[in-house]
DOZA-820433 format. One record per residue (C-alpha): residue number from 1; residue in three letters; z, x, y. Coordinates in nm, 2 decimals. Each point is the difference from the previous one (the first is absolute). Layout:
REM residues N
<atom seq="NUM" type="ala" zz="Z" xx="X" yy="Y"/>
...
REM end
This chain:
REM residues 324
<atom seq="1" type="met" zz="-0.18" xx="6.17" yy="6.22"/>
<atom seq="2" type="his" zz="-0.05" xx="0.12" yy="-0.34"/>
<atom seq="3" type="pro" zz="0.14" xx="0.36" yy="-0.03"/>
<atom seq="4" type="lys" zz="-0.29" xx="0.25" yy="0.03"/>
<atom seq="5" type="gly" zz="-0.13" xx="0.20" yy="-0.30"/>
<atom seq="6" type="ser" zz="0.24" xx="-0.16" yy="-0.26"/>
<atom seq="7" type="leu" zz="-0.29" xx="-0.14" yy="-0.15"/>
<atom seq="8" type="thr" zz="-0.16" xx="0.35" yy="-0.03"/>
<atom seq="9" type="ala" zz="0.28" xx="0.13" yy="-0.15"/>
<atom seq="10" type="lys" zz="0.00" xx="-0.26" yy="-0.25"/>
<atom seq="11" type="ile" zz="-0.35" xx="0.07" yy="-0.11"/>
<atom seq="12" type="leu" zz="0.08" xx="0.36" yy="-0.01"/>
<atom seq="13" type="leu" zz="0.36" xx="-0.02" yy="-0.24"/>
<atom seq="14" type="ile" zz="-0.27" xx="-0.21" yy="-0.24"/>
<atom seq="15" type="leu" zz="-0.23" xx="0.23" yy="-0.02"/>
<atom seq="16" type="phe" zz="0.21" xx="0.30" yy="-0.06"/>
<atom seq="17" type="leu" zz="0.17" xx="-0.21" yy="-0.24"/>
<atom seq="18" type="ala" zz="-0.29" xx="-0.06" yy="-0.15"/>
<atom seq="19" type="gly" zz="-0.09" xx="0.38" yy="0.02"/>
<atom seq="20" type="met" zz="-0.31" xx="-0.02" yy="0.14"/>
<atom seq="21" type="thr" zz="0.03" xx="0.22" yy="0.30"/>
<atom seq="22" type="ser" zz="0.30" xx="0.21" yy="0.17"/>
<atom seq="23" type="gly" zz="0.21" xx="-0.15" yy="0.28"/>
<atom seq="24" type="cys" zz="-0.06" xx="0.24" yy="0.26"/>
<atom seq="25" type="ala" zz="-0.38" xx="0.02" yy="-0.08"/>
<atom seq="26" type="phe" zz="-0.05" xx="-0.33" yy="0.01"/>
<atom seq="27" type="met" zz="0.22" xx="-0.06" yy="0.34"/>
<atom seq="28" type="asp" zz="-0.23" xx="0.25" yy="0.16"/>
<atom seq="29" type="arg" zz="-0.28" xx="-0.18" yy="-0.11"/>
<atom seq="30" type="met" zz="0.11" xx="-0.33" yy="0.11"/>
<atom seq="31" type="arg" zz="0.09" xx="0.16" yy="0.31"/>
<atom seq="32" type="ser" zz="-0.34" xx="0.12" yy="0.05"/>
<atom seq="33" type="arg" zz="-0.19" xx="-0.30" yy="-0.13"/>
<atom seq="34" type="glu" zz="-0.22" xx="0.21" yy="-0.20"/>
<atom seq="35" type="pro" zz="-0.12" xx="-0.21" yy="-0.33"/>
<atom seq="36" type="ala" zz="0.22" xx="-0.05" yy="-0.35"/>
<atom seq="37" type="ala" zz="-0.06" xx="0.35" yy="-0.21"/>
<atom seq="38" type="asn" zz="-0.03" xx="-0.19" yy="-0.30"/>
<atom seq="39" type="pro" zz="-0.35" xx="-0.21" yy="0.10"/>
<atom seq="40" type="ser" zz="0.03" xx="-0.18" yy="-0.39"/>
<atom seq="41" type="glu" zz="0.26" xx="-0.23" yy="0.15"/>
<atom seq="42" type="pro" zz="-0.10" xx="-0.20" yy="0.30"/>
<atom seq="43" type="ala" zz="0.27" xx="-0.18" yy="0.01"/>
<atom seq="44" type="met" zz="0.23" xx="0.29" yy="0.14"/>
<atom seq="45" type="gln" zz="-0.30" xx="0.01" yy="0.28"/>
<atom seq="46" type="val" zz="0.04" xx="-0.32" yy="0.07"/>
<atom seq="47" type="leu" zz="0.39" xx="0.00" yy="0.06"/>
<atom seq="48" type="gln" zz="-0.05" xx="0.29" yy="0.20"/>
<atom seq="49" type="glu" zz="-0.25" xx="-0.13" yy="0.20"/>
<atom seq="50" type="arg" zz="0.20" xx="-0.35" yy="0.05"/>
<atom seq="51" type="thr" zz="0.33" xx="0.16" yy="0.06"/>
<atom seq="52" type="phe" zz="-0.16" xx="0.19" yy="0.30"/>
<atom seq="53" type="gln" zz="-0.22" xx="-0.31" yy="0.13"/>
<atom seq="54" type="leu" zz="0.37" xx="-0.19" yy="-0.01"/>
<atom seq="55" type="glu" zz="0.19" xx="0.23" yy="0.15"/>
<atom seq="56" type="asp" zz="-0.27" xx="0.07" yy="0.32"/>
<atom seq="57" type="leu" zz="-0.01" xx="-0.43" yy="0.05"/>
<atom seq="58" type="glu" zz="0.40" xx="0.00" yy="-0.01"/>
<atom seq="59" type="gln" zz="-0.06" xx="0.26" yy="0.31"/>
<atom seq="60" type="ala" zz="-0.24" xx="-0.19" yy="0.17"/>
<atom seq="61" type="ser" zz="0.17" xx="-0.34" yy="-0.05"/>
<atom seq="62" type="ser" zz="0.29" xx="0.14" yy="0.20"/>
<atom seq="63" type="gly" zz="0.21" xx="-0.30" yy="-0.17"/>
<atom seq="64" type="arg" zz="-0.25" xx="-0.32" yy="0.07"/>
<atom seq="65" type="ile" zz="-0.10" xx="-0.08" yy="-0.36"/>
<atom seq="66" type="pro" zz="0.31" xx="0.04" yy="-0.15"/>
<atom seq="67" type="val" zz="-0.09" xx="-0.33" yy="-0.34"/>
<atom seq="68" type="glu" zz="-0.34" xx="0.17" yy="-0.04"/>
<atom seq="69" type="leu" zz="0.12" xx="0.36" yy="-0.06"/>
<atom seq="70" type="ala" zz="0.30" xx="-0.12" yy="-0.21"/>
<atom seq="71" type="arg" zz="-0.24" xx="-0.19" yy="-0.20"/>
<atom seq="72" type="ala" zz="-0.27" xx="0.32" yy="-0.01"/>
<atom seq="73" type="arg" zz="0.36" xx="0.22" yy="-0.08"/>
<atom seq="74" type="ile" zz="0.10" xx="-0.21" yy="-0.32"/>
<atom seq="75" type="ile" zz="-0.41" xx="0.03" yy="-0.09"/>
<atom seq="76" type="leu" zz="0.02" xx="0.42" yy="0.01"/>
<atom seq="77" type="glu" zz="0.37" xx="0.00" yy="-0.17"/>
<atom seq="78" type="glu" zz="-0.14" xx="-0.18" yy="-0.27"/>
<atom seq="79" type="met" zz="-0.33" xx="0.21" yy="-0.02"/>
<atom seq="80" type="val" zz="0.27" xx="0.26" yy="-0.07"/>
<atom seq="81" type="tyr" zz="0.18" xx="-0.16" yy="-0.25"/>
<atom seq="82" type="phe" zz="-0.31" xx="-0.05" yy="-0.19"/>
<atom seq="83" type="phe" zz="-0.11" xx="0.37" yy="0.05"/>
<atom seq="84" type="gly" zz="0.30" xx="0.09" yy="-0.20"/>
<atom seq="85" type="lys" zz="-0.08" xx="-0.22" yy="-0.24"/>
<atom seq="86" type="gln" zz="-0.36" xx="0.17" yy="-0.07"/>
<atom seq="87" type="asp" zz="-0.16" xx="-0.34" yy="0.09"/>
<atom seq="88" type="tyr" zz="-0.26" xx="0.13" yy="0.21"/>
<atom seq="89" type="pro" zz="-0.22" xx="-0.34" yy="-0.03"/>
<atom seq="90" type="glu" zz="0.27" xx="-0.16" yy="0.15"/>
<atom seq="91" type="val" zz="0.06" xx="0.25" yy="0.25"/>
<atom seq="92" type="leu" zz="-0.31" xx="-0.04" yy="0.13"/>
<atom seq="93" type="arg" zz="-0.02" xx="-0.42" yy="-0.03"/>
<atom seq="94" type="leu" zz="0.31" xx="0.02" yy="0.26"/>
<atom seq="95" type="asp" zz="-0.18" xx="0.20" yy="0.22"/>
<atom seq="96" type="ala" zz="-0.27" xx="-0.26" yy="0.05"/>
<atom seq="97" type="leu" zz="0.30" xx="-0.20" yy="0.10"/>
<atom seq="98" type="leu" zz="0.17" xx="0.29" yy="0.22"/>
<atom seq="99" type="gly" zz="-0.38" xx="0.00" yy="0.15"/>
<atom seq="100" type="gln" zz="0.02" xx="-0.35" yy="0.12"/>
<atom seq="101" type="ser" zz="0.35" xx="0.02" yy="0.16"/>
<atom seq="102" type="phe" zz="-0.16" xx="0.31" yy="0.21"/>
<atom seq="103" type="asp" zz="-0.26" xx="-0.17" yy="0.11"/>
<atom seq="104" type="ser" zz="0.22" xx="-0.29" yy="0.11"/>
<atom seq="105" type="ile" zz="0.24" xx="0.27" yy="0.13"/>
<atom seq="106" type="arg" zz="-0.31" xx="0.22" yy="0.25"/>
<atom seq="107" type="trp" zz="-0.12" xx="-0.40" yy="0.11"/>
<atom seq="108" type="gln" zz="0.36" xx="-0.06" yy="0.12"/>
<atom seq="109" type="leu" zz="0.02" xx="0.33" yy="0.17"/>
<atom seq="110" type="glu" zz="-0.38" xx="-0.13" yy="0.15"/>
<atom seq="111" type="ala" zz="0.15" xx="-0.34" yy="0.12"/>
<atom seq="112" type="gly" zz="0.32" xx="0.17" yy="0.16"/>
<atom seq="113" type="gly" zz="0.25" xx="-0.04" yy="-0.30"/>
<atom seq="114" type="asp" zz="0.15" xx="-0.25" yy="-0.24"/>
<atom seq="115" type="pro" zz="-0.09" xx="-0.40" yy="0.13"/>
<atom seq="116" type="leu" zz="0.39" xx="-0.10" yy="-0.06"/>
<atom seq="117" type="ile" zz="0.07" xx="0.35" yy="0.27"/>
<atom seq="118" type="leu" zz="-0.27" xx="-0.07" yy="0.23"/>
<atom seq="119" type="arg" zz="0.16" xx="-0.37" yy="-0.03"/>
<atom seq="120" type="ile" zz="0.37" xx="0.10" yy="0.09"/>
<atom seq="121" type="glu" zz="-0.17" xx="0.26" yy="0.33"/>
<atom seq="122" type="val" zz="-0.16" xx="-0.27" yy="0.12"/>
<atom seq="123" type="leu" zz="0.26" xx="-0.31" yy="-0.02"/>
<atom seq="124" type="glu" zz="0.21" xx="0.27" yy="0.13"/>
<atom seq="125" type="glu" zz="-0.22" xx="0.06" yy="0.25"/>
<atom seq="126" type="glu" zz="-0.04" xx="-0.34" yy="0.11"/>
<atom seq="127" type="asn" zz="0.41" xx="0.00" yy="0.01"/>
<atom seq="128" type="arg" zz="0.04" xx="0.23" yy="0.26"/>
<atom seq="129" type="gly" zz="-0.26" xx="-0.18" yy="0.21"/>
<atom seq="130" type="leu" zz="0.21" xx="-0.32" yy="0.01"/>
<atom seq="131" type="arg" zz="0.31" xx="0.18" yy="0.07"/>
<atom seq="132" type="ser" zz="-0.20" xx="0.14" yy="0.28"/>
<atom seq="133" type="ala" zz="-0.12" xx="-0.24" yy="0.16"/>
<atom seq="134" type="asn" zz="0.32" xx="-0.22" yy="-0.04"/>
<atom seq="135" type="thr" zz="-0.22" xx="-0.27" yy="-0.09"/>
<atom seq="136" type="gly" zz="0.34" xx="-0.22" yy="-0.12"/>
<atom seq="137" type="lys" zz="-0.18" xx="-0.08" yy="-0.33"/>
<atom seq="138" type="asp" zz="0.30" xx="0.08" yy="-0.20"/>
<atom seq="139" type="phe" zz="-0.09" xx="-0.20" yy="-0.32"/>
<atom seq="140" type="ile" zz="-0.33" xx="0.22" yy="-0.01"/>
<atom seq="141" type="glu" zz="0.19" xx="0.31" yy="0.06"/>
<atom seq="142" type="lys" zz="0.26" xx="-0.07" yy="-0.27"/>
<atom seq="143" type="gly" zz="-0.30" xx="-0.12" yy="-0.26"/>
<atom seq="144" type="leu" zz="-0.16" xx="0.33" yy="0.06"/>
<atom seq="145" type="lys" zz="0.32" xx="0.19" yy="-0.02"/>
<atom seq="146" type="glu" zz="0.04" xx="-0.21" yy="-0.38"/>
<atom seq="147" type="glu" zz="-0.34" xx="0.08" yy="-0.07"/>
<atom seq="148" type="ile" zz="0.07" xx="0.39" yy="0.04"/>
<atom seq="149" type="arg" zz="0.30" xx="0.02" yy="-0.21"/>
<atom seq="150" type="asn" zz="-0.12" xx="-0.18" yy="-0.27"/>
<atom seq="151" type="leu" zz="-0.35" xx="0.17" yy="-0.02"/>
<atom seq="152" type="lys" zz="0.21" xx="0.34" yy="0.06"/>
<atom seq="153" type="ala" zz="0.28" xx="-0.09" yy="-0.28"/>
<atom seq="154" type="leu" zz="-0.33" xx="-0.11" yy="-0.24"/>
<atom seq="155" type="ser" zz="-0.16" xx="0.33" yy="0.05"/>
<atom seq="156" type="arg" zz="0.34" xx="0.24" yy="-0.04"/>
<atom seq="157" type="phe" zz="0.05" xx="-0.27" yy="-0.34"/>
<atom seq="158" type="glu" zz="-0.32" xx="0.14" yy="-0.09"/>
<atom seq="159" type="ala" zz="0.04" xx="0.31" yy="0.13"/>
<atom seq="160" type="gln" zz="0.31" xx="0.05" yy="-0.26"/>
<atom seq="161" type="ser" zz="-0.11" xx="-0.22" yy="-0.32"/>
<atom seq="162" type="leu" zz="-0.33" xx="0.22" yy="0.00"/>
<atom seq="163" type="ser" zz="0.19" xx="0.32" yy="0.02"/>
<atom seq="164" type="lys" zz="0.27" xx="-0.14" yy="-0.26"/>
<atom seq="165" type="arg" zz="-0.31" xx="-0.04" yy="-0.21"/>
<atom seq="166" type="leu" zz="-0.11" xx="0.30" yy="0.03"/>
<atom seq="167" type="ala" zz="0.27" xx="0.20" yy="-0.18"/>
<atom seq="168" type="ala" zz="-0.05" xx="-0.22" yy="-0.33"/>
<atom seq="169" type="ala" zz="-0.42" xx="-0.05" yy="0.04"/>
<atom seq="170" type="glu" zz="-0.02" xx="0.17" yy="-0.37"/>
<atom seq="171" type="met" zz="0.18" xx="-0.25" yy="-0.14"/>
<atom seq="172" type="glu" zz="-0.17" xx="-0.33" yy="0.21"/>
<atom seq="173" type="arg" zz="-0.34" xx="0.13" yy="0.13"/>
<atom seq="174" type="asp" zz="-0.14" xx="-0.34" yy="-0.08"/>
<atom seq="175" type="asn" zz="0.28" xx="-0.19" yy="0.14"/>
<atom seq="176" type="ala" zz="0.00" xx="0.19" yy="0.29"/>
<atom seq="177" type="ile" zz="-0.40" xx="-0.01" yy="0.09"/>
<atom seq="178" type="arg" zz="0.05" xx="-0.41" yy="-0.01"/>
<atom seq="179" type="glu" zz="0.31" xx="0.03" yy="0.23"/>
<atom seq="180" type="val" zz="-0.17" xx="0.17" yy="0.29"/>
<atom seq="181" type="val" zz="-0.30" xx="-0.26" yy="-0.05"/>
<atom seq="182" type="arg" zz="0.25" xx="-0.24" yy="0.02"/>
<atom seq="183" type="thr" zz="0.13" xx="0.16" yy="0.30"/>
<atom seq="184" type="arg" zz="-0.37" xx="0.05" yy="0.16"/>
<atom seq="185" type="ser" zz="-0.05" xx="-0.36" yy="-0.09"/>
<atom seq="186" type="arg" zz="0.33" xx="-0.13" yy="0.21"/>
<atom seq="187" type="ile" zz="-0.04" xx="0.22" yy="0.33"/>
<atom seq="188" type="glu" zz="-0.39" xx="-0.02" yy="0.00"/>
<atom seq="189" type="gly" zz="-0.08" xx="-0.32" yy="-0.16"/>
<atom seq="190" type="leu" zz="-0.11" xx="-0.21" yy="0.31"/>
<atom seq="191" type="ala" zz="-0.33" xx="-0.17" yy="-0.14"/>
<atom seq="192" type="ser" zz="-0.04" xx="-0.41" yy="-0.02"/>
<atom seq="193" type="glu" zz="0.00" xx="-0.17" yy="-0.36"/>
<atom seq="194" type="ala" zz="-0.41" xx="-0.07" yy="0.09"/>
<atom seq="195" type="gly" zz="-0.02" xx="0.42" yy="0.09"/>
<atom seq="196" type="ala" zz="0.18" xx="0.06" yy="-0.34"/>
<atom seq="197" type="ser" zz="-0.21" xx="-0.24" yy="-0.20"/>
<atom seq="198" type="ala" zz="-0.34" xx="0.18" yy="0.14"/>
<atom seq="199" type="met" zz="0.13" xx="0.35" yy="-0.06"/>
<atom seq="200" type="his" zz="0.09" xx="-0.16" yy="-0.39"/>
<atom seq="201" type="ala" zz="-0.34" xx="-0.11" yy="-0.05"/>
<atom seq="202" type="glu" zz="-0.08" xx="0.32" yy="0.10"/>
<atom seq="203" type="ala" zz="0.16" xx="0.20" yy="-0.22"/>
<atom seq="204" type="arg" zz="-0.07" xx="-0.23" yy="-0.29"/>
<atom seq="205" type="val" zz="-0.38" xx="0.06" yy="0.08"/>
<atom seq="206" type="leu" zz="0.10" xx="0.39" yy="0.02"/>
<atom seq="207" type="val" zz="0.20" xx="0.00" yy="-0.31"/>
<atom seq="208" type="asp" zz="-0.29" xx="-0.17" yy="-0.22"/>
<atom seq="209" type="arg" zz="-0.27" xx="0.29" yy="0.16"/>
<atom seq="210" type="met" zz="0.23" xx="0.27" yy="-0.10"/>
<atom seq="211" type="arg" zz="0.06" xx="-0.15" yy="-0.40"/>
<atom seq="212" type="glu" zz="-0.38" xx="-0.04" yy="0.00"/>
<atom seq="213" type="glu" zz="-0.07" xx="0.37" yy="0.13"/>
<atom seq="214" type="ala" zz="0.33" xx="0.18" yy="-0.11"/>
<atom seq="215" type="phe" zz="-0.11" xx="0.24" yy="-0.27"/>
<atom seq="216" type="asn" zz="0.16" xx="0.31" yy="0.02"/>
<atom seq="217" type="leu" zz="0.37" xx="0.07" yy="-0.03"/>
<atom seq="218" type="arg" zz="0.12" xx="0.03" yy="0.37"/>
<atom seq="219" type="ala" zz="-0.24" xx="-0.31" yy="0.07"/>
<atom seq="220" type="arg" zz="0.22" xx="-0.17" yy="-0.24"/>
<atom seq="221" type="glu" zz="0.32" xx="0.09" yy="0.17"/>
<atom seq="222" type="leu" zz="-0.10" xx="-0.11" yy="0.30"/>
<atom seq="223" type="leu" zz="-0.13" xx="-0.31" yy="-0.13"/>
<atom seq="224" type="lys" zz="0.33" xx="-0.06" yy="-0.18"/>
<atom seq="225" type="gln" zz="0.25" xx="0.11" yy="0.33"/>
<atom seq="226" type="ser" zz="-0.25" xx="-0.28" yy="0.16"/>
<atom seq="227" type="gln" zz="0.08" xx="-0.28" yy="-0.21"/>
<atom seq="228" type="thr" zz="0.35" xx="0.08" yy="0.00"/>
<atom seq="229" type="tyr" zz="0.00" xx="-0.06" yy="0.43"/>
<atom seq="230" type="leu" zz="-0.20" xx="-0.29" yy="-0.05"/>
<atom seq="231" type="glu" zz="0.26" xx="-0.16" yy="-0.25"/>
<atom seq="232" type="ser" zz="0.23" xx="0.13" yy="0.19"/>
<atom seq="233" type="gly" zz="-0.13" xx="-0.16" yy="0.31"/>
<atom seq="234" type="glu" zz="-0.10" xx="-0.35" yy="-0.17"/>
<atom seq="235" type="thr" zz="0.40" xx="-0.01" yy="-0.06"/>
<atom seq="236" type="glu" zz="0.07" xx="0.07" yy="0.36"/>
<atom seq="237" type="leu" zz="-0.22" xx="-0.23" yy="0.15"/>
<atom seq="238" type="lys" zz="0.11" xx="-0.29" yy="-0.29"/>
<atom seq="239" type="gly" zz="0.35" xx="0.06" yy="0.11"/>
<atom seq="240" type="gly" zz="-0.06" xx="-0.04" yy="0.37"/>
<atom seq="241" type="asn" zz="-0.06" xx="0.39" yy="0.13"/>
<atom seq="242" type="pro" zz="-0.38" xx="-0.04" yy="0.15"/>
<atom seq="243" type="gly" zz="0.11" xx="0.36" yy="0.17"/>
<atom seq="244" type="gly" zz="0.10" xx="0.14" yy="-0.31"/>
<atom seq="245" type="ala" zz="-0.26" xx="-0.11" yy="-0.19"/>
<atom seq="246" type="ala" zz="-0.28" xx="0.14" yy="0.29"/>
<atom seq="247" type="tyr" zz="0.12" xx="0.28" yy="-0.04"/>
<atom seq="248" type="leu" zz="-0.03" xx="0.05" yy="-0.38"/>
<atom seq="249" type="phe" zz="-0.33" xx="-0.12" yy="0.00"/>
<atom seq="250" type="asp" zz="-0.04" xx="0.25" yy="0.26"/>
<atom seq="251" type="leu" zz="0.06" xx="0.27" yy="-0.21"/>
<atom seq="252" type="val" zz="-0.27" xx="-0.13" yy="-0.24"/>
<atom seq="253" type="ser" zz="-0.27" xx="0.07" yy="0.26"/>
<atom seq="254" type="gly" zz="0.20" xx="0.35" yy="0.07"/>
<atom seq="255" type="leu" zz="-0.05" xx="0.08" yy="-0.41"/>
<atom seq="256" type="phe" zz="-0.35" xx="-0.15" yy="-0.02"/>
<atom seq="257" type="glu" zz="-0.15" xx="0.24" yy="0.31"/>
<atom seq="258" type="glu" zz="0.16" xx="0.29" yy="-0.25"/>
<atom seq="259" type="phe" zz="-0.12" xx="-0.20" yy="-0.29"/>
<atom seq="260" type="lys" zz="-0.39" xx="-0.02" yy="0.14"/>
<atom seq="261" type="asn" zz="0.06" xx="0.44" yy="0.08"/>
<atom seq="262" type="cys" zz="0.10" xx="0.08" yy="-0.34"/>
<atom seq="263" type="asp" zz="-0.36" xx="-0.10" yy="-0.17"/>
<atom seq="264" type="pro" zz="0.17" xx="-0.25" yy="-0.21"/>
<atom seq="265" type="gly" zz="-0.31" xx="0.02" yy="-0.21"/>
<atom seq="266" type="arg" zz="0.05" xx="0.39" yy="-0.05"/>
<atom seq="267" type="leu" zz="0.06" xx="0.10" yy="-0.36"/>
<atom seq="268" type="thr" zz="0.10" xx="0.36" yy="-0.13"/>
<atom seq="269" type="val" zz="-0.01" xx="0.03" yy="-0.41"/>
<atom seq="270" type="thr" zz="0.31" xx="0.18" yy="-0.08"/>
<atom seq="271" type="val" zz="-0.06" xx="0.04" yy="-0.44"/>
<atom seq="272" type="glu" zz="-0.19" xx="0.32" yy="-0.08"/>
<atom seq="273" type="arg" zz="-0.34" xx="-0.25" yy="-0.08"/>
<atom seq="274" type="ala" zz="0.01" xx="-0.37" yy="0.02"/>
<atom seq="275" type="ala" zz="-0.30" xx="-0.18" yy="-0.22"/>
<atom seq="276" type="leu" zz="-0.25" xx="-0.17" yy="0.19"/>
<atom seq="277" type="arg" zz="-0.04" xx="-0.36" yy="-0.16"/>
<atom seq="278" type="lys" zz="-0.25" xx="-0.23" yy="0.03"/>
<atom seq="279" type="ser" zz="0.28" xx="-0.32" yy="0.00"/>
<atom seq="280" type="ala" zz="0.36" xx="0.01" yy="0.03"/>
<atom seq="281" type="ser" zz="0.10" xx="0.04" yy="-0.39"/>
<atom seq="282" type="pro" zz="0.07" xx="0.30" yy="-0.21"/>
<atom seq="283" type="ser" zz="-0.28" xx="-0.13" yy="-0.22"/>
<atom seq="284" type="ser" zz="-0.25" xx="0.07" yy="0.26"/>
<atom seq="285" type="ala" zz="-0.30" xx="0.21" yy="0.00"/>
<atom seq="286" type="val" zz="0.07" xx="0.33" yy="0.24"/>
<atom seq="287" type="val" zz="-0.26" xx="0.02" yy="0.25"/>
<atom seq="288" type="gly" zz="0.12" xx="0.32" yy="0.13"/>
<atom seq="289" type="ser" zz="0.36" xx="0.22" yy="0.10"/>
<atom seq="290" type="leu" zz="0.19" xx="0.12" yy="0.28"/>
<atom seq="291" type="pro" zz="0.18" xx="0.25" yy="0.04"/>
<atom seq="292" type="arg" zz="0.36" xx="0.08" yy="0.15"/>
<atom seq="293" type="gly" zz="0.02" xx="0.01" yy="0.38"/>
<atom seq="294" type="ser" zz="-0.39" xx="-0.18" yy="0.04"/>
<atom seq="295" type="asp" zz="0.04" xx="-0.30" yy="0.26"/>
<atom seq="296" type="val" zz="-0.15" xx="-0.32" yy="-0.06"/>
<atom seq="297" type="gln" zz="0.02" xx="-0.35" yy="0.18"/>
<atom seq="298" type="gly" zz="0.18" xx="-0.28" yy="-0.18"/>
<atom seq="299" type="val" zz="-0.29" xx="-0.31" yy="0.01"/>
<atom seq="300" type="arg" zz="0.26" xx="-0.25" yy="-0.15"/>
<atom seq="301" type="met" zz="0.33" xx="-0.02" yy="-0.27"/>
<atom seq="302" type="leu" zz="-0.02" xx="-0.21" yy="-0.34"/>
<atom seq="303" type="ala" zz="0.35" xx="-0.01" yy="-0.15"/>
<atom seq="304" type="gly" zz="0.10" xx="0.40" yy="-0.10"/>
<atom seq="305" type="trp" zz="-0.37" xx="0.08" yy="0.08"/>
<atom seq="306" type="phe" zz="-0.14" xx="0.13" yy="0.34"/>
<atom seq="307" type="glu" zz="-0.40" xx="-0.02" yy="0.06"/>
<atom seq="308" type="val" zz="-0.12" xx="0.34" yy="0.21"/>
<atom seq="309" type="ser" zz="-0.28" xx="0.18" yy="0.12"/>
<atom seq="310" type="asp" zz="-0.06" xx="0.35" yy="0.06"/>
<atom seq="311" type="ser" zz="-0.20" xx="0.19" yy="0.27"/>
<atom seq="312" type="ser" zz="-0.29" xx="-0.02" yy="-0.19"/>
<atom seq="313" type="gly" zz="0.01" xx="-0.37" yy="-0.05"/>
<atom seq="314" type="arg" zz="0.10" xx="-0.01" yy="-0.29"/>
<atom seq="315" type="thr" zz="0.20" xx="-0.29" yy="-0.10"/>
<atom seq="316" type="gly" zz="0.22" xx="-0.07" yy="-0.32"/>
<atom seq="317" type="trp" zz="0.39" xx="-0.10" yy="-0.10"/>
<atom seq="318" type="ile" zz="0.28" xx="0.20" yy="-0.01"/>
<atom seq="319" type="arg" zz="0.37" xx="-0.05" yy="-0.09"/>
<atom seq="320" type="lys" zz="0.23" xx="-0.04" yy="0.26"/>
<atom seq="321" type="glu" zz="0.23" xx="0.24" yy="-0.12"/>
<atom seq="322" type="gln" zz="-0.28" xx="0.29" yy="0.04"/>
<atom seq="323" type="ala" zz="-0.07" xx="-0.03" yy="0.35"/>
<atom seq="324" type="arg" zz="0.30" xx="-0.09" yy="0.37"/>
REM end
């Protein structure tokens, strides 16, 4: 298992080097799980909370979910890296991926553990039953033993591979995540080609809908990630790997649920005052203005402009760079 507290120690080191707080004070706060001292940095609070959540999940799993826990540690390590670089938006973006990983871990805990581990346990139990019953079907027992050895070897290989990538995650973030996706596809991808094709059609519909409705920054990030999964799934499907394709298409469905929950049409004005124009043109008549922090609803997009509607029902156009 991943050494307990090592990620917490790394976060502490980064905060110390950044001069944000003293090591002892921060460690006392983390042990007591109190909120971060500086409320202006939500990324620090996210790291603190996610670190404890991962430790809790590691303790609850008792080694039953090695692959998904390794993936979660990779993502959390990347969050630590970007926190040290003061790239707080990237920390929060990675937090969404970590949340998906935590959901998968909790689901597997409710189901009793990683499907791979459960399959090994079932096969071992069947093997013991065959031996105790002395059925004489040696070829069945031999086949079960071989499958158990192969699955255990694959599990050990994945754990070792992910542990090595964890050490180099700062340099190989995107490659490490793609490797995890491929690994999960090989282990769990058992869908038929027809089933994968049906999931492909559904994923394309979801991406098209996200493309039409994605106004704010978070929604566009989810759209971009969904498009990546869709394209990767299409490649796997064409390459004769329907299981891997189905896994990637299922990721699109998961991102779509987050997309709906993040209110993709809501925009917040980020400039001191945004001119609300009658049409999508800098020379168009100004029909009003929106102060910084105003929440508006996106209606449609056109080139570098948003058509928006405010709480009073007033509509108009603002530049894309004026809201997110």
